[in-house]
C-alpha positions in Angstrom: 85.8 4.8 23.1 88.6 6.2 21.1 88.0 8.3 18.3 90.3 6.1 15.7 87.2 3.5 14.7 88.6 1.4 18.3 85.8 0.7 20.9 86.2 -0.8 24.5 83.4 -1.2 26.2 82.0 -3.6 28.6 78.8 -6.5 28.1 76.5 -4.7 29.5 76.8 -1.4 27.3 77.9 -3.7 24.2 73.5 -5.0 24.9 72.3 -1.8 25.2 74.0 -0.6 22.3 73.0 -3.6 20.5 69.7 -2.8 21.8 69.4 1.1 20.5 70.7 0.0 17.0 69.2 -3.0 16.0 66.2 -3.6 18.1 65.7 -6.0 20.8 63.1 -8.3 22.7 60.7 -6.7 25.0 62.3 -8.0 28.3 65.7 -6.3 27.5 63.8 -2.8 27.0 61.8 -3.1 30.0 64.5 -4.5 32.0 66.4 -1.3 30.5 63.9 1.2 31.7 63.4 -0.1 34.9 67.1 -0.3 35.7 67.0 3.7 35.1 63.8 3.9 37.1 65.9 2.2 40.0 68.8 4.4 39.3 67.1 7.8 39.7 65.5 6.6 43.0 68.4 5.0 44.1 70.2 8.7 43.2 67.1 10.4 45.3 67.8 8.3 48.3 71.5 9.3 48.0 71.3 12.6 48.3 68.3 11.9 51.1 71.2 10.2 52.8 73.7 12.9 52.7 71.5 15.4 53.6 70.1 13.7 56.6 73.6 13.0 57.6 74.2 17.1 57.1 72.0 17.6 59.6 73.2 15.1 62.0 76.5 16.9 62.2 75.1 20.1 62.3 73.1 19.3 65.5 75.4 17.5 67.3 78.3 20.5 66.2 75.3 22.4 67.8 75.2 19.9 71.5 79.1 20.5 71.5 78.9 24.4 71.4 76.3 24.0 74.3 77.9 21.9 76.5 81.1 24.4 76.0 78.8 26.9 76.9 77.1 25.1 80.2 80.6 24.1 81.2 81.8 27.7 80.8 78.5 28.8 83.3 79.5 26.2 85.7 83.3 27.2 86.0 81.4 30.7 86.6 79.1 29.0 89.4 81.9 27.8 91.0 84.3 30.9 91.3 81.3 32.4 92.4 81.2 29.8 95.0 84.9 30.4 96.3 84.0 34.4 96.5 81.2 33.1 98.5 83.5 30.9 100.7 86.0 33.6 101.0 83.3 36.1 102.1 81.9 33.7 105.0 85.7 33.2 106.0 85.6 36.8 106.0 82.7 37.3 108.1 83.8 35.0 111.1 87.0 36.7 110.6 86.1 40.3 111.3 83.4 42.3 113.1 81.2 45.5 112.6 80.6 47.1 109.4 83.8 45.3 107.5 81.5 42.0 108.4 78.5 43.3 107.5 80.4 44.3 104.4 81.1 40.7 103.8 77.2 39.3 104.5 76.0 41.4 102.1 78.6 39.7 99.4 77.7 36.5 100.5 73.7 37.3 99.9 74.7 38.9 96.5 76.7 35.5 95.1 74.1 33.0 96.2 71.5 35.4 94.4 74.3 35.5 91.2 75.0 31.8 91.5 71.1 31.2 91.2 70.6 33.0 88.0 74.2 31.2 86.7 72.7 27.7 87.7 69.8 28.4 85.8 71.6 29.2 83.1 73.7 26.6 83.0 71.1 23.9 83.5 69.6 25.6 80.4 72.7 25.4 78.0 72.8 21.6 79.0 69.0 20.9 78.6 69.8 22.7 75.1 72.4 20.4 74.2 70.8 17.4 75.5 68.0 18.1 72.3 70.6 19.1 70.0 72.2 15.9 70.8 68.4 13.9 70.4 68.0 15.5 67.1 71.5 14.1 66.2 70.8 10.7 67.0 67.3 10.8 65.0 68.9 12.2 62.1 71.4 9.5 61.8 69.0 6.6 62.3 67.0 8.3 59.3 70.5 8.7 57.6 71.0 4.7 58.4 67.7 4.0 56.5 68.7 6.3 53.7 71.8 4.2 53.2 70.3 0.9 53.3 67.6 1.9 50.6 70.5 3.1 48.9 72.4 -0.1 48.9 69.4 -2.4 48.6 68.5 -0.3 45.5 72.4 -0.9 44.0 71.7 -4.0 44.7 69.0 -4.6 42.5 71.0 -2.4 39.4 73.6 -4.9 39.8 71.0 -8.1 40.0 69.1 -6.5 36.7 73.0 -5.8 34.8 73.3 -9.9 35.5 69.9 -10.7 34.4 70.5 -8.7 31.2 74.0 -10.3 30.1 72.7 -13.8 31.6 69.1 -13.8 30.3 68.3 -15.7 33.7 64.8 -14.5 34.3 64.5 -15.9 37.7 67.1 -13.1 39.0 64.3 -10.9 38.4 63.0 -12.0 41.9 65.9 -10.7 43.2 65.8 -7.8 41.1 62.3 -7.1 42.7 62.9 -7.7 46.1 65.8 -5.8 46.5 63.8 -3.2 44.9 60.6 -3.3 47.1 62.7 -3.6 50.3 65.2 -0.7 49.3 62.0 1.2 48.7 60.2 0.1 51.7 63.5 1.0 53.7 63.3 4.5 51.6 60.2 5.3 53.3 61.0 4.6 56.6 63.7 7.1 56.2 61.2 9.8 54.5 59.0 9.4 57.9 61.5 8.7 60.1 60.8 5.6 61.5 
């Protein structure tokens, strides 16, 4: 709209304005109300979809951190194995007190490696769990996105129905809305 009395708007806006100023038939008012309700529910579904997508990304990030930590632990394990191997070689190359010192080192490295291995396996399990949670959240996100899309289709069909006054298009409006609500409920229930 312009401030100089010249108005530019689409046919849907014109129809809504006409109904507001001049009264309209019951069909138009009901369809406008239905469209507003569908829009509101669609906005909520869109918000929930964004929330589940963010949660999926956070879990995926957590999985990457845990995988990096596990990799670091396995590298540490490998370093201890290398030291153990050198100590075992030193046992065969030495004798007496020196060989006994290397035997004690071998025993210490074996013990240290067990703890390092347990820590690495724990980190790997945490990474797998975070990946699993991320995949579950992405599945929910896909439900919310589909539900939002179906409601957007219902809104578009509602506008077409209002403009063309073809009541048979209401089947599409109601059908798309119903399916969208079912898919949204599936997202809410994590199905």
